[in-house]
C-alpha positions as CSV (number, residue, x, y, z in Angstrom):
1,M,-111.3,9.8,28.9
2,E,-112.4,6.6,30.7
3,T,-109.9,4.6,28.7
4,A,-107.0,6.8,29.7
5,V,-107.9,6.4,33.3
6,R,-108.1,2.6,32.9
7,N,-104.6,2.7,31.3
8,D,-103.2,4.8,34.0
9,V,-104.4,2.5,36.8
10,A,-103.2,-0.5,34.9
11,Q,-99.7,1.0,34.6
12,V,-99.6,2.0,38.3
13,W,-100.6,-1.5,39.3
14,K,-98.1,-2.9,37.0
15,D,-95.4,-0.8,38.7
16,C,-96.7,-2.0,42.1
17,L,-96.5,-5.6,41.0
18,M,-92.9,-5.2,39.9
19,V,-91.9,-4.2,43.5
20,I,-94.2,-6.8,45.1
21,R,-92.7,-9.7,43.0
22,E,-89.2,-8.8,44.2
23,N,-90.4,-9.1,47.9
24,V,-92.5,-12.3,48.0
25,T,-92.2,-15.9,46.9
26,E,-93.6,-16.9,43.5
27,Q,-96.3,-19.0,45.2
28,S,-97.4,-16.1,47.4
29,F,-97.4,-13.8,44.3
30,K,-99.7,-16.1,42.4
31,T,-102.0,-16.8,45.4
32,W,-102.4,-13.2,46.8
33,F,-101.5,-10.7,44.0
34,E,-102.4,-12.2,40.7
35,P,-106.1,-12.3,41.5
36,I,-106.2,-8.6,42.3
37,I,-107.8,-6.4,39.7
38,P,-106.7,-2.7,39.4
39,Y,-110.1,-0.9,39.5
40,K,-109.5,2.9,39.5
41,L,-106.9,5.6,40.1
42,I,-108.3,8.8,41.6
43,N,-105.6,11.4,42.0
44,K,-103.1,9.5,44.1
45,R,-105.6,7.0,45.4
46,L,-105.4,3.6,44.0
47,I,-108.5,1.4,44.2
48,I,-108.0,-2.4,43.8
49,Q,-110.6,-5.1,43.7
50,V,-110.1,-8.2,45.8
51,P,-112.2,-11.4,45.9
52,S,-113.4,-11.3,49.5
53,Q,-113.3,-9.9,53.0
54,F,-110.9,-12.7,54.0
55,F,-108.5,-11.8,51.1
56,Y,-108.5,-8.2,52.2
57,E,-107.7,-9.1,55.8
58,W,-104.9,-11.4,54.8
59,L,-103.2,-8.7,52.7
60,E,-103.6,-6.3,55.6
61,N,-102.2,-8.7,58.1
62,N,-99.3,-10.1,56.0
63,Y,-98.3,-7.8,53.2
64,V,-99.1,-4.2,54.3
65,K,-95.5,-3.2,54.5
66,I,-94.8,-4.6,51.0
67,L,-97.9,-2.8,49.6
68,R,-96.7,0.4,51.2
69,K,-93.3,0.0,49.5
70,A,-95.0,-0.6,46.2
71,L,-97.2,2.5,46.5
72,D,-94.2,4.6,47.4
73,Y,-92.5,3.5,44.2
74,A,-95.5,3.7,41.9
75,I,-97.3,6.8,43.2
76,G,-95.3,8.4,45.8
77,K,-95.2,8.7,49.6
78,D,-98.6,10.3,49.7
79,G,-100.2,7.5,47.7
80,Q,-103.2,5.8,49.2
81,L,-104.7,2.4,48.8
82,E,-108.4,1.4,48.8
83,Y,-109.9,-2.0,48.6
84,T,-113.1,-2.8,46.8
85,I,-114.6,-6.1,48.0
86,I,-117.3,-8.1,46.3
87,I,-119.0,-10.8,48.3
88,D,-121.2,-13.0,46.2
89,S,-123.1,-15.7,48.1
90,G,-125.9,-17.7,46.3
91,G,-126.2,-15.1,43.6
92,Q,-126.9,-12.2,45.9
93,K,-124.2,-9.5,45.8
94,A,-123.2,-7.3,48.6
95,Q,-120.6,-4.7,47.7
96,Q,-118.5,-2.6,50.0
97,A,-115.2,-0.6,49.8
98,R,-112.4,-0.3,52.3
99,Q,-109.8,2.3,52.5
100,K,-107.1,3.7,54.8
101,P,-108.1,6.1,56.2
102,G,-111.8,6.3,55.7
103,A,-114.0,4.7,53.1
104,A,-115.7,5.9,49.9
105,P,-118.8,3.7,49.4
106,E,-119.9,5.7,46.4
107,E,-116.9,4.3,44.5
108,A,-118.2,0.7,44.9
109,R,-121.1,1.2,42.6
110,N,-121.3,-0.4,39.2
111,I,-118.3,-2.6,40.0
112,P,-117.5,-5.0,37.1
113,R,-118.0,-8.7,37.8
114,N,-115.0,-10.2,39.5
115,P,-113.8,-13.2,37.4
116,F,-112.0,-14.5,40.4
117,E,-115.1,-14.7,42.6
118,I,-116.1,-18.1,43.8
119,K,-119.9,-18.5,44.1
120,V,-121.1,-20.5,47.0
121,S,-124.5,-21.9,47.2
122,K,-126.3,-23.9,49.9
123,E,-128.1,-25.8,47.1
124,V,-125.3,-28.3,46.9
125,I,-124.7,-32.0,48.0
126,F,-123.1,-31.5,51.3
127,D,-121.5,-34.2,53.5
128,S,-121.3,-33.2,57.2
129,Q,-118.7,-36.0,57.9
130,L,-120.7,-36.9,61.0
131,N,-120.9,-40.4,62.5
132,K,-124.6,-41.0,62.8
133,N,-124.1,-43.4,65.8
134,Y,-122.9,-40.5,68.0
135,R,-126.1,-39.2,69.6
136,F,-127.1,-37.8,73.0
137,E,-129.3,-40.8,73.6
138,N,-126.4,-43.2,73.8
139,F,-124.0,-40.9,75.6
140,V,-123.7,-42.1,79.2
141,E,-123.9,-39.1,81.6
142,G,-121.9,-39.0,84.9
143,S,-120.4,-36.5,87.2
144,C,-117.3,-36.5,85.0
145,N,-119.1,-35.1,82.0
146,R,-122.3,-33.6,83.2
147,L,-121.5,-29.9,82.5
148,A,-120.0,-30.7,79.1
149,R,-123.1,-32.7,78.1
150,A,-125.5,-30.0,79.4
151,A,-123.6,-27.3,77.4
152,S,-123.6,-29.5,74.3
153,V,-127.4,-30.0,74.5
154,A,-128.0,-26.2,74.9
155,V,-125.8,-25.5,71.8
156,A,-127.6,-28.2,69.8
157,Q,-131.0,-26.8,70.6
158,K,-130.1,-23.2,70.0
159,P,-126.9,-23.1,67.9
160,S,-125.2,-19.6,68.0
161,V,-128.0,-18.3,70.3
162,T,-126.5,-19.3,73.6
163,A,-123.4,-17.6,75.2
164,F,-121.5,-20.9,74.4
165,N,-120.0,-19.7,71.2
166,P,-117.4,-21.1,70.8
167,L,-117.9,-24.2,72.8
168,M,-114.7,-25.9,73.7
169,I,-114.6,-29.3,75.4
170,Y,-111.2,-30.6,76.5
171,G,-110.0,-33.8,78.2
172,E,-107.9,-36.9,77.9
173,V,-108.1,-39.3,74.9
174,G,-111.0,-41.6,74.7
175,L,-113.3,-39.9,77.3
176,G,-116.1,-39.1,74.8
177,K,-115.3,-35.6,73.5
178,T,-115.8,-36.7,69.9
179,H,-119.1,-38.5,70.7
180,L,-120.4,-35.4,72.4
181,V,-119.6,-32.8,69.7
182,Q,-120.8,-35.0,66.9
183,A,-124.0,-35.5,68.9
184,I,-124.5,-31.8,68.6
185,G,-124.1,-31.9,64.9
186,N,-126.4,-34.9,64.5
187,Y,-129.1,-33.2,66.7
188,I,-129.0,-30.0,64.6
189,E,-129.2,-32.0,61.4
190,G,-132.1,-34.0,62.7
191,Q,-134.4,-31.0,63.3
192,N,-137.3,-30.8,61.0
193,G,-137.1,-27.8,58.6
194,N,-133.6,-27.1,59.7
195,N,-131.4,-26.3,56.6
196,K,-128.3,-25.5,58.6
197,L,-125.0,-26.8,57.1
198,V,-123.1,-28.7,59.7
199,L,-119.5,-29.8,59.2
200,Y,-117.3,-32.0,61.4
201,V,-113.5,-32.0,60.6
202,S,-110.4,-33.0,62.5
203,S,-107.7,-30.4,62.7
204,E,-105.3,-32.8,60.9
205,K,-107.7,-33.0,58.0
206,F,-108.2,-29.3,58.0
207,T,-104.4,-28.8,57.8
208,S,-104.1,-31.3,55.0
209,Q,-106.9,-29.5,53.1
210,F,-105.2,-26.2,53.6
211,I,-101.8,-27.4,52.3
212,N,-103.5,-28.9,49.3
213,A,-105.3,-25.6,48.6
214,I,-102.0,-23.8,48.7
215,R,-100.4,-26.3,46.4
216,D,-103.3,-26.3,43.9
217,N,-103.8,-22.5,44.1
218,S,-107.4,-23.0,45.2
219,L,-107.2,-21.3,48.6
220,Q,-110.3,-19.2,47.7
221,D,-112.3,-22.3,47.2
222,F,-111.2,-23.6,50.5
223,M,-112.0,-20.4,52.3
224,N,-115.4,-20.0,50.7
225,F,-116.4,-23.6,51.6
226,Y,-115.7,-23.2,55.3
227,M,-117.2,-19.8,55.4
228,M,-120.6,-21.0,54.2
229,V,-120.9,-23.5,57.0
230,D,-123.5,-22.8,59.7
231,V,-122.0,-25.1,62.4
232,L,-118.3,-25.9,62.3
233,I,-117.1,-28.7,64.6
234,I,-113.4,-29.1,64.7
235,D,-111.8,-31.9,66.6
236,D,-108.4,-32.0,68.4
237,I,-107.6,-28.3,67.9
238,Q,-104.2,-28.8,69.7
239,F,-102.8,-30.3,66.5
240,L,-102.8,-26.8,64.9
241,A,-100.0,-25.8,67.4
242,G,-96.9,-24.7,65.6
243,K,-98.6,-24.5,62.1
244,E,-98.6,-20.7,61.8
245,K,-100.2,-20.3,58.3
246,T,-102.8,-22.8,59.1
247,Q,-103.7,-21.0,62.3
248,E,-103.8,-17.7,60.3
249,T,-106.4,-19.2,58.0
250,F,-108.4,-20.7,60.8
251,F,-108.3,-17.4,62.6
252,H,-110.0,-15.7,59.7
253,I,-112.5,-18.5,59.2
254,F,-113.3,-18.3,63.0
255,N,-113.8,-14.5,62.8
256,H,-116.1,-14.7,59.8
257,L,-118.3,-17.4,61.2
258,H,-118.5,-15.9,64.7
259,Q,-119.3,-12.4,63.3
260,S,-121.9,-14.0,61.0
261,G,-123.7,-15.6,63.9
262,K,-122.5,-19.1,63.1
263,Q,-121.8,-21.7,65.8
264,I,-118.2,-23.0,66.4
265,V,-117.5,-26.2,68.5
266,M,-114.0,-27.5,69.3
267,T,-112.3,-30.2,71.2
268,S,-108.8,-30.3,72.7
269,D,-106.8,-32.6,74.9
270,R,-106.0,-29.7,77.2
271,P,-107.4,-26.3,78.3
272,P,-106.5,-23.2,76.1
273,R,-104.1,-21.9,78.7
274,E,-102.0,-25.0,78.1
275,L,-102.0,-24.9,74.3
276,S,-98.4,-23.9,73.6
277,G,-97.6,-23.1,70.0
278,M,-100.9,-21.3,69.4
279,E,-101.3,-17.7,68.5
280,D,-102.4,-15.5,71.4
281,R,-105.2,-13.9,69.3
282,L,-106.6,-17.4,68.6
283,L,-106.5,-18.4,72.3
284,S,-108.2,-15.3,73.3
285,R,-111.1,-16.1,70.9
286,F,-111.3,-19.6,72.3
287,K,-112.2,-18.0,75.6
288,W,-115.1,-15.9,74.2
289,G,-117.6,-18.7,74.9
290,L,-117.5,-21.7,77.3
291,T,-114.6,-24.0,78.0
292,T,-115.5,-27.1,79.9
293,D,-113.8,-30.4,80.5
294,I,-114.6,-34.1,80.5
295,Q,-112.9,-36.0,83.3
296,T,-112.0,-39.7,83.8
297,P,-115.2,-41.5,84.6
298,D,-115.7,-43.0,88.1
299,L,-116.3,-46.7,88.6
300,E,-120.1,-46.4,88.6
301,T,-120.0,-44.4,85.3
302,R,-117.7,-47.0,83.7
303,M,-120.1,-49.8,84.7
304,A,-123.0,-47.8,83.2
305,I,-120.9,-47.4,80.0
306,V,-120.5,-51.2,79.7
307,Q,-124.1,-51.8,80.4
308,N,-125.1,-49.3,77.8
309,K,-122.9,-50.9,75.2
310,L,-124.3,-54.4,76.0
311,A,-127.9,-53.0,75.6
312,T,-127.0,-51.4,72.2
313,E,-125.5,-54.8,71.0
314,K,-128.3,-56.8,72.6
315,A,-125.8,-58.8,74.6
316,E,-125.7,-60.0,78.2
317,M,-123.0,-60.1,80.9
318,D,-123.1,-60.9,84.6
319,M,-122.6,-57.9,87.0
320,E,-119.4,-59.5,88.2
321,V,-117.9,-59.3,84.8
322,V,-119.2,-55.8,84.2
323,E,-117.4,-54.6,87.4
324,Y,-114.2,-56.5,86.5
325,L,-114.0,-54.7,83.1
326,A,-114.8,-51.4,84.6
327,N,-112.0,-51.9,87.1
328,C,-109.5,-53.1,84.6
329,V,-110.0,-50.3,82.0
330,D,-110.2,-47.3,84.1
331,S,-109.1,-44.3,82.0
332,N,-110.4,-44.6,78.5
333,V,-114.0,-45.0,77.5
334,R,-113.1,-45.9,73.9
335,E,-110.9,-48.8,75.0
336,L,-113.6,-50.0,77.4
337,E,-116.2,-50.1,74.7
338,G,-113.6,-51.9,72.5
339,V,-113.1,-54.6,75.1
340,V,-116.9,-55.2,75.3
341,N,-117.1,-55.4,71.5
342,S,-114.2,-58.0,71.5
343,L,-115.9,-60.1,74.2
344,I,-119.2,-60.1,72.3
345,V,-117.4,-61.4,69.2
346,D,-115.5,-64.0,71.3
347,S,-118.8,-65.2,72.8
348,A,-120.4,-65.6,69.4
349,L,-117.4,-67.4,67.9
350,L,-116.8,-69.7,70.8
351,Q,-120.5,-70.1,71.5
352,R,-120.0,-69.6,75.2
353,K,-121.2,-67.1,77.8
354,I,-119.2,-64.1,78.7
355,D,-117.9,-65.1,82.1
356,I,-115.0,-63.9,84.2
357,E,-112.5,-66.3,82.7
358,L,-113.3,-65.1,79.1
359,A,-113.0,-61.5,80.3
360,K,-109.6,-62.1,81.9
361,Y,-108.3,-63.8,78.8
362,R,-109.5,-61.0,76.6
363,I,-108.0,-58.3,78.8
364,K,-104.6,-60.1,78.9
365,S,-104.5,-60.6,75.1
366,L,-105.4,-57.1,74.4
367,V,-102.6,-55.8,76.7
368,E,-100.1,-58.1,74.9
369,E,-101.3,-57.0,71.5
370,S,-100.9,-53.3,72.4
371,Q,-97.4,-53.9,73.7
372,K,-96.3,-55.8,70.5
373,A,-97.8,-53.2,68.2
374,I,-95.4,-50.4,69.4
375,S,-92.0,-51.1,67.9
376,I,-88.8,-49.1,68.1
377,D,-89.2,-48.1,64.4
378,K,-92.7,-46.8,65.1
379,I,-91.4,-44.8,68.1
380,I,-88.6,-43.3,66.0
381,D,-91.0,-42.4,63.2
382,V,-93.5,-40.8,65.5
383,V,-90.9,-38.8,67.5
384,T,-89.2,-37.5,64.4
385,A,-92.5,-36.5,62.8
386,H,-93.6,-34.8,66.0
387,F,-90.4,-32.7,66.2
388,N,-90.1,-32.2,62.5
389,I,-86.6,-33.7,62.2
390,K,-85.1,-36.5,60.1
391,V,-84.6,-40.1,61.2
392,S,-81.0,-39.8,60.0
393,D,-80.6,-36.9,62.5
394,I,-81.9,-38.9,65.5
395,K,-79.6,-41.8,64.7
396,G,-76.6,-39.6,63.7
397,K,-73.9,-37.9,65.7
398,T,-75.2,-34.3,65.9
399,R,-75.4,-32.9,69.4
400,L,-77.8,-30.0,68.5
401,R,-80.4,-29.5,71.3
402,E,-83.2,-29.7,68.7
403,V,-82.1,-33.2,67.9
404,V,-80.6,-34.4,71.3
405,L,-83.8,-33.9,73.2
406,P,-86.0,-35.9,70.7
407,R,-83.4,-38.6,70.7
408,Q,-83.5,-38.9,74.5
409,I,-87.4,-38.9,74.4
410,A,-87.3,-41.7,71.8
411,M,-84.9,-43.8,73.9
412,Y,-87.0,-43.1,77.0
413,L,-90.2,-44.3,75.2
414,T,-88.5,-47.3,73.7
415,K,-87.6,-48.5,77.2
416,E,-91.2,-47.9,78.3
417,F,-93.0,-49.5,75.5
418,T,-90.7,-52.4,74.4
419,E,-88.7,-55.2,76.1
420,L,-85.5,-54.3,74.3
421,S,-82.3,-54.3,76.3
422,L,-80.4,-51.1,76.9
423,K,-77.6,-52.3,74.6
424,T,-80.1,-53.0,71.8
425,I,-81.8,-49.7,72.2
426,G,-78.4,-48.0,71.9
427,Y,-77.7,-50.0,68.7
428,H,-80.8,-48.7,67.1
429,F,-79.8,-45.1,67.8
430,G,-76.6,-45.0,65.9
431,G,-74.6,-47.6,67.9
432,R,-74.6,-45.7,71.1
433,D,-73.4,-47.2,74.4
434,H,-75.9,-48.5,76.9
435,S,-74.7,-45.8,79.4
436,T,-75.9,-43.2,76.9
437,V,-79.4,-44.8,76.9
438,I,-79.4,-44.8,80.8
439,H,-78.4,-41.1,80.8
440,A,-81.2,-40.3,78.3
441,I,-83.9,-42.2,80.4
442,Q,-82.7,-40.4,83.6
443,T,-82.6,-37.0,81.9
444,I,-86.2,-37.3,80.6
445,N,-87.4,-38.7,84.0
446,D,-85.9,-35.6,85.7
447,L,-87.0,-33.1,83.2
448,Q,-90.6,-34.2,83.3
449,N,-90.9,-33.1,86.9
450,Q,-89.7,-29.6,86.0
451,D,-90.7,-28.9,82.3
452,R,-94.5,-28.7,81.6
453,E,-94.0,-28.3,77.9
454,L,-91.8,-31.4,77.8
455,L,-94.5,-33.4,79.6
456,L,-97.1,-32.2,77.0
457,H,-94.8,-33.3,74.1
458,I,-94.4,-36.8,75.6
459,K,-98.2,-37.0,76.2
460,D,-98.9,-36.1,72.5
461,I,-96.3,-38.7,71.3
462,K,-97.8,-41.5,73.5
463,E,-101.3,-40.7,72.2
464,K,-100.0,-41.0,68.6
465,L,-98.2,-44.3,69.4
466,K,-101.4,-45.8,70.9
467,K,-103.6,-44.8,67.9
C-alpha cells in the first residue's frame, strides 16, 4: 500500500514539474525545483520536502503563482500544498511542517534523510576577514563620531542583547566607519571563552559570492554559511542598490539572523531614507535597531588623528606640521593617515626631520598624483559600469535618455578631473563638437541643484574614481 502511495505522489509531482518547467528558466528550475522531494500525497494534499526555511520562503515569495498553476493541473483547483522542512545544524535535527492553510506537525515525523541538506558545523576553520589593526583603542574619538563609537562599544560588549540590532553607521568615505565596525568584530573575537563566529564582508564581495553560487548551483551552501554566523558585519550596504535578487537573498539572511538572536552591523555612505534602489522591506528592517552617523572631524580631532598615527608608528612631528596637515586634509581621515605614512617614509629615506617644507612637498605631490591617476578612459569605464551600459553606447550616436544622461555625466566629470580641452573631450565621446560638451556640463550643473538622485549618482561615481 505504501508503495502505491509513493508512486502516486511521484506521478503528481512529475506532472507539477512539467508545468513548472514551462514557466521558469532552466537555471531557476535546477536551483529551486530539482532539490525538492515529493514526500506524501494525502487525498488532495501534496507534501513536498524542501532543504531549509529559506528555501521555503523563497518559493513562497517568488513562485507561489506557478506552484498554484501546477497544483491546479496535477490535482485540481482544490489541491493543497504542504512543505516539510528539515533543518540540520551541527548534527542536531529540528523538523517542522508548513502548510497553507494550517500545519500538520504529525506528518513531519520519521522524515527520511534529505540528500540535499547541507550540514553546517561550528567546528570548522573560519576566517572572520577582520583587519586586526582596527581596534577601539586606536580609534580617535571626537564630537563627530562619539555616538557611533558608544553604540559600537555597547554592541561589542553585548552583541544582539542591546536594542542596537541592526546597528547601521553611515557617513562620507574615509571617516572611520570600517574601522569602527571591524573594531566591534575584533572585540567580540577577543573575549575569552567566546566562541561566536564573526564575519566581515563588503557588499560587493557578498554580491560576487551570490552570483558565483547561482552559477555553480551552490546557493544552499552560500545560504547555510551566512546563516550560521553569529555576528555579520557588512560594509557599504549601498552597493546592493538595484540588485534585486541579491537584496532578496540578503533579506532572508537578515531575517534568519535577526530572528535567531544574532547581531547584524552595517555601514553605508548615506542614511536609509536616501538609499534609492533598495527594497522597502529591507529599508524598514534597517530601521529596527539604531542608525547613527559619523561626521567630518573638526580641526582638533584631525590633529588628534595625526598625533595618534605618529604615536603608533613611533614617529615625531612638530605641532606646526601637525596643524598644517590637519588643515590641508580636512574631509577624509583615511587620506590624512595616508599623508602621515608617506611623510614618515620620506623622512626615513631622506634622513631628515619632518618639517613644514617636507609636508608641503608631500601634499603637493599627492594632489598631482591623484589628478594624473584619473584618466578619461577610467572615467568612461566607471560611468558605464555604474549605469550598466556599454562603452560603445556612450561614444555612439544614440539619444536614448538612459545613455544620454550617463554620457553628460562622463563629460562633466572629465572636465572636472582632467586638464583636457573641450574639443579633446568631445573627440573622446564619438567626435562630438565642443558646444555639445559645454551643454553637457551646464546640464549636469543645473540638474544637480534639482535632482537629489542625480547628485547621489555623481557622488558614487566620484568615490569609485578616487579608490
